N, C-alpha and C positions, 0 to 999 in steps of 0.2 A: 435157221431152218424153218422156224415157225412163220416168219414173214413170207418165205417162199411158198409155204403150204397155203397160206391165206391168199396170196396172189394167184396161185394155181386155181384155188377154189373159186375166187371171184371171176377169174378169166373164163373158166369153163362154163360157169353159169351164164355169162354174157348178159347184156341188157336187152331184153326183148321189148317190143313196142307196147306191151300191155299197159304199163303205167302212163306212158305218153298218150295212149289212146283214151284212157279214162280221163286224163286231164283235159284233153281237147273236147271230149264229150261234155264235161262239166262247164268249160268255158263257153261252149256253144249254147248250152241250156241257159246259162246265166245271161248271156248276151240277148237271147230271144226273150227271156222273161223281162229284163229291164227295158228293152226297146219296145216290146209289145205293150208294156204298161205305160211307157211314156207316150206312145202313139195314140193309145186309147184315152189318155188323160187321167189314168188312175194314179199316176205318180209322175215325178219330175226327175229326170236323170241327174240333175244337180244335187238331189238328195243323197245320191250314192257317191258322186265324184267331186262335188263342190264346184263353185264358180271358178276357182283358181285353175283347176285342171281342164275345164271345158271352155273357159272364156276365150281361149285362143282359137278354138275350133268352131264354136257355135256362136252365131250372131245374137248377142243378148242372151236372155234366158228362154228364148222361144225358137222352135224349129217346126216348120209345117209338118203335118202328119205324114205326107207323102215322102218327105225327106228322111224322117225318122225310119219309115218303113224301108226306104232304099238303103239306109245304113244297116238295117237288120238283114236284108237280103244279101248285101255285099259281104258283110261280116261272116254270115253263115257260109257263103260260097267260098271264101278264103279258107275258113276252118275245114270245110269239107274236102278241099283240095289236099290239105295236109293229111287228113284222116285217110283218104283214098290212096295216099302214097306211102303209108307207113311201112309196108312190107317190102319196099324196094328202095334201098339207100339212095340210088341215083335219082329216082323220081322224087323222093322226099327232099333231097337237096335242091332240086330244080323248083319244087313247089315252095320251099322256104325262101329261095332267092326271089321268085316271082311275088310272093307274099310281101316280102320286105320292100321291094321296089314299088309295088302298087299302093300299099298302105302308107308309104312314106311321102306321098304326094300331098296336094292341098285340096283335093276334091271333097266338097261338102257331103257327097254321098258316102264318104267313108270317115267323116270327121268324128262322129261319136264312136264308131267302131275302132278308130285309131286310138282313142284314149283307153278303151276297154281291152283290146287284144293286140295292141301295137307290138308287144315284145314276144308274142308267141312263136314267131318264126325263129327267133334266136334260141328258144328252148329246143326246137326241133334240130337245129344245127348242133347244139351242144350234146344232144342225144347221140348224134352221129359221131361227134368227136370222142365221146366217152367210149363208144363201141370200137372206134379206131384204136384208142389207147389199150383197150382190153385185148384186141387182136394182136397188137404188138407185144403185150405181156405174154400171151400164149406162145408166140414165136420166140420170145426172149427166153422163156423157160426151156423150150426145146433146144435152142442154140446152146444154152449153158449145159444141158445134158449131153449134147453132142461134143462139146469141148471137154467135158469131164471124161468122156469115153475115148475120144480120139486124140486128146492133147493139143488140139488146135480149134480155131473157130471155123465154122462152115464158110465156104467161099460164096455160097448163095443159099437162099432159103429152100431151094429145090432139093438140096442135099439132106434136108431134114425129113423128107417124105420117102417112104411111108413109116419109117421107124419111129420118128419122134413127132411127126405131124401127119394127120390123114391127108391134108392138102394145105398148100400155102394159103393163109387167111386172105380174104378179100378186103381190099381197101375201100371203105364206103365213099371216099372222096375221089376215087380214080376211075369212075365210069366203068366199073366191072373189073378193073385191074386189081392186082394184089399188092400187099405191103412189100417193102423192099429192105434189103440189107446193104449197108455201106461200111467198108473197112475204114478205120481211123488209126491214128498213130498209137493209141492206147487200147484199142479193142475194136468193137463194132457198134454200129447204130442200126436199130431196126425201127422203121418209120413208115408212116402214112404221109401222103403228099399234103394233107391238111386242107383247110377251108378254101384257100385260094386255088386249090387243084393244080398247083405248080410244084414239080419235083425239084427241091432245092438241095438234093444230094444228102439228105439226112441232117440238115441244119435245124435241129430241134431246140426249143426253148424249154429249159427245165427249172426256171426260177419261180414257177407258179403263175406266171402271166400267160393268159390265153391269147396269144397273138394270132390274128387271122392270116398273117403273111408267112408264118414259119411252118415247117413240117411238124408232124406230131409223132412222138415215139420215145424211145429210151436208148441210153448209151449203156453198153456192157463193156467193162474194162478187163484187161488182162489181169490174171491173178497177182502179178508182181506190182500192179498199180493200186490194188485194193487197200482200203484203209487210209488212202492218201487223198487229201482235198484236191479235186481237179476243178480248175476254174479258168475262164478266159481272161480274167483280170490280171494285170501285171503284179508280180511279187513286190512286197514292200521295198526290198533292196533295189529294185529296178527303178523306183521312183526317187531314190535319194540323189541329191546333187553330187557330182563327182568331187572327191577330196574330203568327204565326211565319213 
């Protein structure tokens, strides 16, 4: 019961964009400070990141001032795109995708910015993923309450409104669509279509690995299957050679 209460509390709080917004502001301020200092000759970016990290991006230990300034402008532009999209999951996902594609090239006008903020777009996507998981938790709690009252699982998430849910939660990866419910042999799966934005019918990965190709969500099992280890791996006796 305690674990469900904690899940409910965490889910209803949700992850707003405040923490991510502050993080992006700090990354932008640091980028501007470092590259502005490097362009004016007050410092050398190698002092912060070392030759090993910048050597593959910067020719030697020198970069013309105009190119440093161009890195500063482009880096700020990419970060501002993420900042401006924080309140719209679909726009944030698009901005993160464009960010990753653009900064992943070999353009020298993004070479120093690439070292400094290259992984920021992934943080934005993981923010969306965490929210998708929380939305699935909310619906999962509602589905369990429905099952306890009705003696069966809901056929769809629409059956949970308005008694158990005010509305079916939005899937941040589904272009304004909602999260889904799929029936399984042992229960149900409530899921988001995940980072690839492809609906795989509730094929979620629950081994702690964040796969970009799988759906995101949770499996809820029938009461008779609870307390039993459910795995897709073959049972040990299935691996034994015949005759032993």
